[in-house]
N, C-alpha and C positions, 0 to 999 in steps of 0.2 A: 576295865583295863586288861586287855588281852595281850598287848605288846609288852616286851621287857627291854631293859637296857642295863648296862653295867653301872656300878655306883659312881664311877668317875664321869659318866655322861649326864649325871643329874645336876641341873642348875641349882636345885635346892641344896644339895650337898656342898657345892662350891660356894654358894652364898653363905651358908653356915660356917664353912671353914674360914672365909674372909673375916666374918664378924668375930669368930673365936680368936683368930690371929690378932686382930686389933685389940680385943679385950686383954689378951695375954700380954701383948707388948705394953699396954698401959699398966697392968699389974706389976710387970717386971721393971717399971720405971723407965721406959723408953724416953730418951731425951729428945723431944720434938722442938727444942729451942733452935736447933740448926735449920729447921724448916721455916719457922716463923717465930715471932716474939709474942710473949704474953699468953693470954688465955685463948687467943684465936686458934692456935695450933691444937690445944686441948679440945676445943669445941669442934674442930674439924675431924679429929679422931673419933669423937663421940658420934658425930653425924654419919661417918662411914660405917661405924658399928651398927647404928640404928637402921641405916639404909639397907645394910646387908640382911638384917633380920626381917625387915619388912619385905624385901625382895624374896627371901626364902619362903615366906608365907604365901606370897602371890604365886611363886613358881609351884608350890605344892598344890595350890588350888587349881592351877592350869594344867597340871601334869596329866598326861594321858597314858604313860607307860609305867609299868611296875619295875622296881629295881630288883635285879638278881643279886643273890648272896654271893 
């Protein structure tokens, strides 16, 4: 990895931020009932969080540039 990029250009960082935001909203008691009823909304939130962390792993494996501080 000889090339570099800024931290905001990293797909891994963005993927982790999305997952973290979803988890924090869940912990803070975000009311997803306006989006959908029942456990479907909760399942959707969990799927988004899981998908973002899976994506961050894939993006880290595929990365070709180093992140600058």
